[in-house]
C-alpha atoms as a printed R data frame, in Angstrom:
    type eleno elety resid chain resno       x       y       z
1   ATOM     1    CA   MET     A     1 112.478 106.461  92.408
2   ATOM     2    CA   ALA     A     2 109.775 106.853  94.960
3   ATOM     3    CA   LYS     A     3 108.986 103.397  96.218
4   ATOM     4    CA   ALA     A     4 106.032 102.837  93.964
5   ATOM     5    CA   ILE     A     5 104.022 100.010  95.443
6   ATOM     6    CA   LEU     A     6 101.484  98.195  93.325
7   ATOM     7    CA   THR     A     7  98.933  96.824  95.746
8   ATOM     8    CA   ALA     A     8  97.612  94.444  93.095
9   ATOM     9    CA   LEU     A     9  99.722  93.014  90.318
10  ATOM    10    CA   ALA     A    10  98.869  93.626  86.697
11  ATOM    11    CA   LEU     A    11  98.075  90.781  84.364
12  ATOM    12    CA   CYS     A    12  97.188  90.471  80.728
13  ATOM    13    CA   LEU     A    13  96.761  87.524  78.392
14  ATOM    14    CA   LEU     A    14  96.159  86.884  74.731
15  ATOM    15    CA   GLY     A    15  95.484  83.586  73.093
16  ATOM    16    CA   CYS     A    16  92.955  82.993  75.845
17  ATOM    17    CA   ALA     A    17  92.000  85.854  78.149
18  ATOM    18    CA   CYS     A    18  93.139  88.671  80.361
19  ATOM    19    CA   PRO     A    19  92.102  89.061  83.990
20  ATOM    20    CA   ALA     A    20  92.135  91.694  86.688
21  ATOM    21    CA   PRO     A    21  93.017  93.739  88.615
22  ATOM    22    CA   VAL     A    22  95.228  95.841  86.372
23  ATOM    23    CA   CYS     A    23  94.861  95.389  82.667
24  ATOM    24    CA   ALA     A    24  92.632  92.596  82.227
25  ATOM    25    CA   ASP     A    25  90.099  90.618  80.329
26  ATOM    26    CA   ASN     A    26  90.973  90.876  76.608
27  ATOM    27    CA   ALA     A    27  89.185  87.591  75.982
28  ATOM    28    CA   MET     A    28  90.594  85.618  73.074
29  ATOM    29    CA   PRO     A    29  89.594  81.934  73.239
30  ATOM    30    CA   ARG     A    30  92.396  80.664  71.003
31  ATOM    31    CA   ALA     A    31  95.714  81.567  69.414
32  ATOM    32    CA   TYR     A    32  95.777  83.522  66.177
33  ATOM    33    CA   SER     A    33  96.597  81.648  62.998
34  ATOM    34    CA   LYS     A    34  98.695  83.195  60.229
35  ATOM    35    CA   SER     A    35  95.707  83.844  58.001
36  ATOM    36    CA   GLU     A    36  93.675  85.612  60.682
37  ATOM    37    CA   THR     A    37  96.010  88.357  61.800
38  ATOM    38    CA   ALA     A    38  95.564  90.811  58.949
39  ATOM    39    CA   GLY     A    39  92.213  92.096  60.204
40  ATOM    40    CA   LEU     A    40  93.201  92.315  63.854
41  ATOM    41    CA   ARG     A    41  95.291  95.478  63.861
42  ATOM    42    CA   ILE     A    42  94.736  97.907  66.702
43  ATOM    43    CA   ALA     A    43  93.304 100.519  64.339
44  ATOM    44    CA   ALA     A    44  90.271  98.281  63.864
45  ATOM    45    CA   ARG     A    45  89.302  98.733  67.511
46  ATOM    46    CA   PRO     A    46  88.834 102.228  68.987
47  ATOM    47    CA   THR     A    47  89.095 100.879  72.531
48  ATOM    48    CA   ALA     A    48  90.598  97.856  74.282
49  ATOM    49    CA   ARG     A    49  88.954  95.951  77.096
50  ATOM    50    CA   ILE     A    50  90.949  96.193  80.337
51  ATOM    51    CA   ARG     A    51  88.598  94.234  82.533
52  ATOM    52    CA   GLN     A    52  85.102  92.869  82.212
53  ATOM    53    CA   GLY     A    53  82.984  95.905  81.332
54  ATOM    54    CA   ILE     A    54  85.888  98.403  81.503
55  ATOM    55    CA   PHE     A    55  87.449  99.686  78.281
56  ATOM    56    CA   ALA     A    56  90.526 101.846  77.733
57  ATOM    57    CA   TYR     A    57  90.644 104.740  75.300
58  ATOM    58    CA   SER     A    58  94.441 104.441  75.175
59  ATOM    59    CA   ASN     A    59  97.121 102.020  76.349
60  ATOM    60    CA   LYS     A    60  99.468 104.903  77.197
61  ATOM    61    CA   GLN     A    61  99.823 105.102  80.963
62  ATOM    62    CA   GLU     A    62  99.603 108.553  82.545
63  ATOM    63    CA   THR     A    63 100.736 109.672  85.981
64  ATOM    64    CA   SER     A    64  98.989 111.985  88.418
65  ATOM    65    CA   LEU     A    65 101.403 113.154  91.105
66  ATOM    66    CA   VAL     A    66  98.605 114.681  93.201
67  ATOM    67    CA   LEU     A    67  96.522 111.530  93.047
68  ATOM    68    CA   GLY     A    68  99.700 109.448  93.464
69  ATOM    69    CA   ALA     A    69  98.763 106.934  90.785
70  ATOM    70    CA   THR     A    70  99.277 105.856  87.194
71  ATOM    71    CA   GLY     A    71  96.434 104.857  84.903
72  ATOM    72    CA   VAL     A    72  94.709 105.171  81.546
73  ATOM    73    CA   PRO     A    73  91.601 107.016  80.275
74  ATOM    74    CA   ALA     A    74  88.751 104.503  80.265
75  ATOM    75    CA   TYR     A    75  85.032 103.973  80.627
76  ATOM    76    CA   VAL     A    76  82.793 101.422  82.295
77  ATOM    77    CA   ALA     A    77  79.748  99.930  80.580
78  ATOM    78    CA   SER     A    78  76.891  98.894  82.863
79  ATOM    79    CA   ALA     A    79  73.153  98.297  82.746
80  ATOM    80    CA   SER     A    80  72.584 101.923  83.680
81  ATOM    81    CA   GLY     A    81  74.835 103.240  80.897
82  ATOM    82    CA   SER     A    82  78.514 104.052  80.458
83  ATOM    83    CA   ARG     A    83  80.651 106.440  82.466
84  ATOM    84    CA   ARG     A    84  84.094 107.786  81.700
85  ATOM    85    CA   GLY     A    85  86.950 107.985  84.167
86  ATOM    86    CA   PHE     A    86  90.611 107.352  84.973
87  ATOM    87    CA   TYR     A    87  91.451 103.660  85.468
88  ATOM    88    CA   ILE     A    88  93.969 103.181  88.302
89  ATOM    89    CA   MET     A    89  96.748 100.790  87.291
90  ATOM    90    CA   SER     A    90  99.284 101.380  90.060
91  ATOM    91    CA   VAL     A    91  99.786 103.598  93.099
92  ATOM    92    CA   PHE     A    92 102.703 105.287  94.853
93  ATOM    93    CA   ASN     A    93 103.471 105.655  98.547
94  ATOM    94    CA   GLY     A    94 102.047 109.174  98.710
95  ATOM    95    CA   GLY     A    95  99.141 111.034  97.124
96  ATOM    96    CA   ASN     A    96  95.379 111.155  97.539
97  ATOM    97    CA   TRP     A    97  94.405 107.684  96.339
98  ATOM    98    CA   ARG     A    98  94.394 106.261  99.873
99  ATOM    99    CA   ARG     A    99  92.353 109.177 101.246
100 ATOM   100    CA   MET     A   100  89.874 108.594  98.436
101 ATOM   101    CA   ASN     A   101  89.611 104.849  99.250
102 ATOM   102    CA   LEU     A   102  90.941 103.923  95.798
103 ATOM   103    CA   GLN     A   103  93.006 100.924  94.794
104 ATOM   104    CA   PRO     A   104  94.467  99.536  91.558
105 ATOM   105    CA   GLY     A   105  91.644  98.231  89.397
106 ATOM   106    CA   ASP     A   106  89.255 101.077  90.311
107 ATOM   107    CA   LEU     A   107  87.874 103.578  87.811
108 ATOM   108    CA   LEU     A   108  87.939 107.085  89.316
109 ATOM   109    CA   ILE     A   109  84.978 108.920  87.800
110 ATOM   110    CA   SER     A   110  84.657 112.310  89.482
111 ATOM   111    CA   VAL     A   111  85.514 114.504  92.446
112 ATOM   112    CA   ASP     A   112  82.819 117.005  93.457
113 ATOM   113    CA   ASN     A   113  81.053 116.388  90.130
114 ATOM   114    CA   GLN     A   114  84.185 117.203  88.124
115 ATOM   115    CA   VAL     A   115  84.810 114.268  85.795
116 ATOM   116    CA   ILE     A   116  88.382 112.961  85.710
117 ATOM   117    CA   THR     A   117  89.526 111.088  82.623
118 ATOM   118    CA   SER     A   118  93.322 111.552  82.608
119 ATOM   119    CA   GLY     A   119  96.325 111.984  84.855
120 ATOM   120    CA   ALA     A   120  96.678 115.648  83.879
121 ATOM   121    CA   GLN     A   121  93.000 116.270  84.577
122 ATOM   122    CA   ALA     A   122  93.308 114.615  87.986
123 ATOM   123    CA   ASP     A   123  96.199 116.938  88.844
124 ATOM   124    CA   SER     A   124  94.316 120.001  87.603
125 ATOM   125    CA   VAL     A   125  91.103 119.202  89.487
126 ATOM   126    CA   LEU     A   126  92.754 118.189  92.753
127 ATOM   127    CA   LYS     A   127  95.179 121.129  92.789
128 ATOM   128    CA   GLY     A   128  92.255 123.513  92.443
129 ATOM   129    CA   MET     A   129  90.492 122.252  95.544
130 ATOM   130    CA   THR     A   130  90.773 123.752  98.997
131 ATOM   131    CA   THR     A   131  91.105 121.551 102.049
132 ATOM   132    CA   GLY     A   132  87.874 119.874 103.076
133 ATOM   133    CA   ASN     A   133  85.743 116.815 102.466
134 ATOM   134    CA   ARG     A   134  84.999 116.123  98.820
135 ATOM   135    CA   ASN     A   135  82.592 113.720  97.128
136 ATOM   136    CA   VAL     A   136  84.521 111.049  95.263
137 ATOM   137    CA   VAL     A   137  82.743 108.739  92.812
138 ATOM   138    CA   PHE     A   138  84.464 105.614  91.558
139 ATOM   139    CA   CYS     A   139  83.636 102.199  90.146
140 ATOM   140    CA   ARG     A   140  84.966  98.907  91.496
141 ATOM   141    CA   LEU     A   141  84.107  95.473  90.121
142 ATOM   142    CA   ASP     A   142  82.699  93.005  92.634
143 ATOM   143    CA   ASP     A   143  83.772  89.352  92.912
144 ATOM   144    CA   ASP     A   144  81.410  88.427  90.074
145 ATOM   145    CA   GLY     A   145  82.803  91.127  87.785
146 ATOM   146    CA   ARG     A   146  79.812  93.451  88.136
147 ATOM   147    CA   PRO     A   147  80.479  97.219  88.329
148 ATOM   148    CA   GLN     A   148  79.668  98.747  91.702
149 ATOM   149    CA   PHE     A   149  79.542 102.561  91.893
150 ATOM   150    CA   THR     A   150  80.597 104.105  95.195
151 ATOM   151    CA   THR     A   151  80.516 107.642  96.549
152 ATOM   152    CA   SER     A   152  82.861 108.414  99.414
153 ATOM   153    CA   LYS     A   153  83.996 111.477 101.336
154 ATOM   154    CA   ALA     A   154  87.676 112.414 101.187
155 ATOM   155    CA   SER     A   155  89.836 115.208 102.542
156 ATOM   156    CA   ILE     A   156  91.981 116.193  99.556
157 ATOM   157    CA   SER     A   157  95.565 117.449  99.640
158 ATOM   158    CA   ALA     A   158  96.823 119.503  96.676
159 ATOM   159    CA   VAL     A   159 100.450 118.533  97.301
160 ATOM   160    CA   GLU     A   160 102.283 116.565  94.614
161 ATOM   161    CA   ILE     A   161 104.396 113.565  95.528
162 ATOM   162    CA   THR     A   162 108.011 113.727  94.328
163 ATOM   163    CA   PRO     A   163 109.397 110.556  92.743
164 ATOM   164    CA   VAL     A   164 113.172 110.139  93.078
165 ATOM   165    CA   ALA     A   165 114.935 109.214  89.842
166 ATOM   166    CA   ASN     A   166 116.762 105.891  89.710
167 ATOM   167    CA   SER     A   167 118.839 104.901  86.669
168 ATOM   168    CA   ASP     A   168 119.349 101.258  87.654
169 ATOM   169    CA   ARG     A   169 118.114  98.884  84.951
170 ATOM   170    CA   LEU     A   170 117.783  96.066  87.472
171 ATOM   171    CA   ARG     A   171 117.136  96.601  91.166
172 ATOM   172    CA   PRO     A   172 118.913  94.329  93.668
173 ATOM   173    CA   ILE     A   173 117.114  91.090  94.477
174 ATOM   174    CA   SER     A   174 117.408  92.182  98.096
175 ATOM   175    CA   HIS     A   175 117.143  95.887  98.763
176 ATOM   176    CA   GLN     A   176 119.218  95.378 101.866
177 ATOM   177    CA   SER     A   177 121.982  93.174 100.477
178 ATOM   178    CA   GLY     A   178 122.756  95.080  97.282
179 ATOM   179    CA   GLN     A   179 123.193  91.783  95.405
180 ATOM   180    CA   HIS     A   180 121.966  91.356  91.846
181 ATOM   181    CA   GLU     A   181 120.443  88.465  89.948
182 ATOM   182    CA   SER     A   182 120.668  88.093  86.184
183 ATOM   183    CA   ILE     A   183 117.706  88.341  83.848
184 ATOM   184    CA   GLU     A   184 118.515  84.822  82.606
185 ATOM   185    CA   ALA     A   185 118.237  83.418  86.149
186 ATOM   186    CA   LEU     A   186 114.882  85.119  86.661
187 ATOM   187    CA   GLU     A   187 113.559  83.761  83.360
188 ATOM   188    CA   SER     A   188 114.682  80.237  84.252
189 ATOM   189    CA   TYR     A   189 112.957  80.591  87.612
190 ATOM   190    CA   ALA     A   190 109.709  81.627  85.893
191 ATOM   191    CA   ILE     A   191 109.837  78.492  83.723
192 ATOM   192    CA   GLU     A   192 110.436  76.354  86.832
193 ATOM   193    CA   LEU     A   193 107.281  77.818  88.391
194 ATOM   194    CA   VAL     A   194 105.218  77.077  85.273
195 ATOM   195    CA   ASN     A   195 106.368  73.454  85.167
196 ATOM   196    CA   ALA     A   196 105.872  73.015  88.913
197 ATOM   197    CA   ASP     A   197 102.261  74.148  88.505
198 ATOM   198    CA   ARG     A   198 101.789  71.787  85.565
199 ATOM   199    CA   ALA     A   199 103.071  68.898  87.677
200 ATOM   200    CA   ARG     A   200 100.779  69.815  90.586
201 ATOM   201    CA   ASN     A   201  97.713  70.123  88.377
202 ATOM   202    CA   GLY     A   202  97.108  66.854  86.568
203 ATOM   203    CA   ASN     A   203 100.740  65.745  86.445
204 ATOM   204    CA   LEU     A   204 101.099  67.433  83.068
205 ATOM   205    CA   PRO     A   205 104.383  67.054  81.187
206 ATOM   206    CA   PRO     A   206 106.751  70.003  81.463
207 ATOM   207    CA   VAL     A   207 106.907  72.565  78.682
208 ATOM   208    CA   LYS     A   208 110.315  72.863  77.059
209 ATOM   209    CA   SER     A   209 112.223  76.129  76.920
210 ATOM   210    CA   ASN     A   210 112.765  77.298  73.349
211 ATOM   211    CA   ALA     A   211 115.452  79.815  72.381
212 ATOM   212    CA   THR     A   212 113.345  81.488  69.674
213 ATOM   213    CA   LEU     A   213 110.372  81.880  72.002
214 ATOM   214    CA   ASN     A   214 112.665  83.157  74.756
215 ATOM   215    CA   LYS     A   215 113.932  85.915  72.468
216 ATOM   216    CA   LEU     A   216 110.377  86.764  71.392
217 ATOM   217    CA   ALA     A   217 109.295  87.028  75.030
218 ATOM   218    CA   ARG     A   218 112.328  88.979  76.211
219 ATOM   219    CA   ASP     A   219 112.200  91.430  73.317
220 ATOM   220    CA   TYR     A   220 108.544  92.173  74.028
221 ATOM   221    CA   ALA     A   221 109.067  92.455  77.779
222 ATOM   222    CA   GLN     A   222 111.772  95.037  77.121
223 ATOM   223    CA   TYR     A   223 109.569  96.814  74.581
224 ATOM   224    CA   LEU     A   224 106.753  97.127  77.125
225 ATOM   225    CA   VAL     A   225 109.127  98.544  79.724
226 ATOM   226    CA   ASP     A   226 110.807 100.961  77.292
227 ATOM   227    CA   HIS     A   227 107.519 102.238  75.824
228 ATOM   228    CA   LYS     A   228 105.680 102.235  79.156
229 ATOM   229    CA   ILE     A   229 102.678 100.304  77.858
230 ATOM   230    CA   PHE     A   230 100.944  97.124  78.945
231 ATOM   231    CA   ALA     A   231  99.072  95.527  76.071
232 ATOM   232    CA   HIS     A   232  99.213  92.606  73.643
233 ATOM   233    CA   VAL     A   233  99.146  94.940  70.640
234 ATOM   234    CA   ASP     A   234 102.152  97.271  70.508
235 ATOM   235    CA   ASP     A   235 102.351 100.900  69.395
236 ATOM   236    CA   GLN     A   236 102.931  99.776  65.805
237 ATOM   237    CA   GLY     A   237  99.755  97.687  65.769
238 ATOM   238    CA   ARG     A   238 101.553  94.325  65.951
239 ATOM   239    CA   ASP     A   239  99.664  91.595  67.804
240 ATOM   240    CA   PRO     A   240 101.343  88.445  69.208
241 ATOM   241    CA   ALA     A   241 101.019  86.489  65.950
242 ATOM   242    CA   VAL     A   242 102.633  89.268  63.914
243 ATOM   243    CA   ARG     A   243 105.483  89.654  66.404
244 ATOM   244    CA   ALA     A   244 105.942  85.881  66.488
245 ATOM   245    CA   ARG     A   245 106.247  85.662  62.707
246 ATOM   246    CA   GLN     A   246 108.799  88.463  62.722
247 ATOM   247    CA   HIS     A   247 110.863  86.288  65.082
248 ATOM   248    CA   GLY     A   248 110.527  83.268  62.801
249 ATOM   249    CA   VAL     A   249 107.731  81.539  64.751
250 ATOM   250    CA   ASN     A   250 104.984  80.064  62.570
251 ATOM   251    CA   ALA     A   251 103.104  78.120  65.253
252 ATOM   252    CA   GLY     A   252 100.007  79.489  66.996
253 ATOM   253    CA   ILE     A   253 101.087  81.664  69.926
254 ATOM   254    CA   TYR     A   254  99.576  81.964  73.424
255 ATOM   255    CA   GLU     A   255 100.774  84.976  75.401
256 ATOM   256    CA   ASN     A   256 100.581  85.903  79.095
257 ATOM   257    CA   LEU     A   257 101.667  89.314  80.411
258 ATOM   258    CA   ALA     A   258 102.161  90.393  84.010
259 ATOM   259    CA   PHE     A   259 103.946  93.204  85.797
260 ATOM   260    CA   GLN     A   260 104.578  94.350  89.319
261 ATOM   261    CA   GLN     A   261 106.155  97.439  90.792
262 ATOM   262    CA   TYR     A   262 109.081  97.514  93.197
263 ATOM   263    CA   GLY     A   263 108.806  98.342  96.867
264 ATOM   264    CA   TRP     A   264 107.553  95.187  98.577
265 ATOM   265    CA   GLY     A   265 109.873  92.290  97.674
266 ATOM   266    CA   ASN     A   266 112.673  91.018  95.483
267 ATOM   267    CA   GLU     A   267 112.383  89.964  91.840
268 ATOM   268    CA   ARG     A   268 111.854  86.269  92.578
269 ATOM   269    CA   GLN     A   269 109.059  87.103  94.993
270 ATOM   270    CA   MET     A   270 107.467  89.333  92.357
271 ATOM   271    CA   ILE     A   271 107.635  86.616  89.685
272 ATOM   272    CA   ASN     A   272 106.300  84.057  92.158
273 ATOM   273    CA   ALA     A   273 103.382  86.355  93.056
274 ATOM   274    CA   SER     A   274 102.563  86.765  89.363
275 ATOM   275    CA   GLU     A   275 102.565  83.003  88.826
276 ATOM   276    CA   LYS     A   276 100.365  82.421  91.878
277 ATOM   277    CA   SER     A   277  97.858  85.005  90.729
278 ATOM   278    CA   MET     A   278  97.631  83.397  87.294
279 ATOM   279    CA   ILE     A   279  97.359  79.809  88.509
280 ATOM   280    CA   ASN     A   280  94.683  80.760  91.061
281 ATOM   281    CA   GLU     A   281  92.315  81.974  88.360
282 ATOM   282    CA   PRO     A   282  89.042  80.061  87.818
283 ATOM   283    CA   GLU     A   283  89.212  76.664  86.188
284 ATOM   284    CA   GLY     A   284  87.394  75.925  82.944
285 ATOM   285    CA   GLN     A   285  87.862  79.408  81.507
286 ATOM   286    CA   HIS     A   286  90.121  80.892  78.846
287 ATOM   287    CA   ASN     A   287  92.609  82.684  81.055
288 ATOM   288    CA   HIS     A   288  96.251  82.731  82.168
289 ATOM   289    CA   ARG     A   289  95.726  79.486  84.057
290 ATOM   290    CA   SER     A   290  94.489  77.668  80.953
291 ATOM   291    CA   ASN     A   291  97.527  78.878  79.019
292 ATOM   292    CA   ILE     A   292  99.853  77.525  81.693
293 ATOM   293    CA   LEU     A   293  97.983  74.232  82.173
294 ATOM   294    CA   GLY     A   294  97.011  73.516  78.568
295 ATOM   295    CA   ALA     A   295  97.742  69.825  78.030
296 ATOM   296    CA   GLU     A   296  98.630  70.552  74.414
297 ATOM   297    CA   ARG     A   297 101.278  73.151  75.312
298 ATOM   298    CA   GLN     A   298 104.771  71.872  74.492
299 ATOM   299    CA   TYR     A   299 107.120  74.867  74.303
300 ATOM   300    CA   ILE     A   300 107.586  78.060  76.272
301 ATOM   301    CA   GLY     A   301 109.570  81.244  76.055
302 ATOM   302    CA   VAL     A   302 109.871  83.602  79.016
303 ATOM   303    CA   GLY     A   303 111.012  87.199  79.024
304 ATOM   304    CA   VAL     A   304 111.748  89.413  82.010
305 ATOM   305    CA   ALA     A   305 112.602  93.114  81.807
306 ATOM   306    CA   THR     A   306 112.822  95.905  84.339
307 ATOM   307    CA   ASP     A   307 113.604  99.602  84.480
308 ATOM   308    CA   GLY     A   308 114.178  99.560  88.227
309 ATOM   309    CA   HIS     A   309 110.618 100.725  88.858
310 ATOM   310    CA   GLU     A   310 108.530  97.858  87.509
311 ATOM   311    CA   LEU     A   311 109.201  94.298  86.453
312 ATOM   312    CA   MET     A   312 107.593  92.903  83.305
313 ATOM   313    CA   LEU     A   313 107.011  89.167  82.793
314 ATOM   314    CA   VAL     A   314 106.030  87.649  79.422
315 ATOM   315    CA   HIS     A   315 105.095  84.016  78.679
316 ATOM   316    CA   GLU     A   316 104.961  82.784  75.058
317 ATOM   317    CA   PHE     A   317 103.525  79.240  74.582
318 ATOM   318    CA   THR     A   318 103.150  77.082  71.486
319 ATOM   319    CA   ASN     A   319 101.581  73.658  70.953
320 ATOM   320    CA   THR     A   320 104.086  72.650  68.271
321 ATOM   321    CA   ASP     A   321 107.760  73.204  67.529
322 ATOM   322    CA   PRO     A   322 108.138  76.920  66.747
């Protein structure tokens, strides 16, 4: 596979919140209870919030080989109105995204006044352009989460990048050594990181690994990889509480999601980067950090899955014995 490099890792959380830069901000201030889940199916919501003020029309990722990026159709809501575009979730080594000054977490809106709302549309528009400077409009959230619209000049290339297929289910932990590390070892490492952060922040007691929660987390991590989605509600409309009950878990569930793409480090480094990003979120908010550092959290399940292109990490927390 082309060495797809995600310049900013993707995170998502339910049971509390979901931050940026790639998938983000589905704010849910608590876990779902059994009685509450019936009305929370995905069909009840036409769009899902990715980040503060940015909403996806679909959780199906699309790829533009001319742009050199994957993303989802989305729109941004601001004081001046809403604008549709193509939300950049990850980028490859080649393509036009760098020329256009884009990065993961940006919403590409238009090129020379031609609105772009999908990967296929990006390919069609960019392929039809001759060489020369083009006006690119995109939206990027500032540090306070406010949408900032930018117009830049870019010299567009109509050439597609060519990903190289790779059938490995798990890339080597070192691309030079060719050695492999088991999924179980990576999941144990992720739990070690969670408990190390709990010890460093208030000397909180460690959360205990639970076999049922581990299976719940691993099954969903693999599902996300296999179905190429990144969301707390799956393609069948099952939210975390529904999936938990199907695995025999009756306690309230708190879920963190994160993924990164290969090309910059080994699996442990990728998991460590995900943990650091979550624990560095603002204090006093419902977010990944509050899930990890919740004093009432007692049990954890961790799932890791990979298709050789991206690595998915899932945390499942409960406050009581599952």
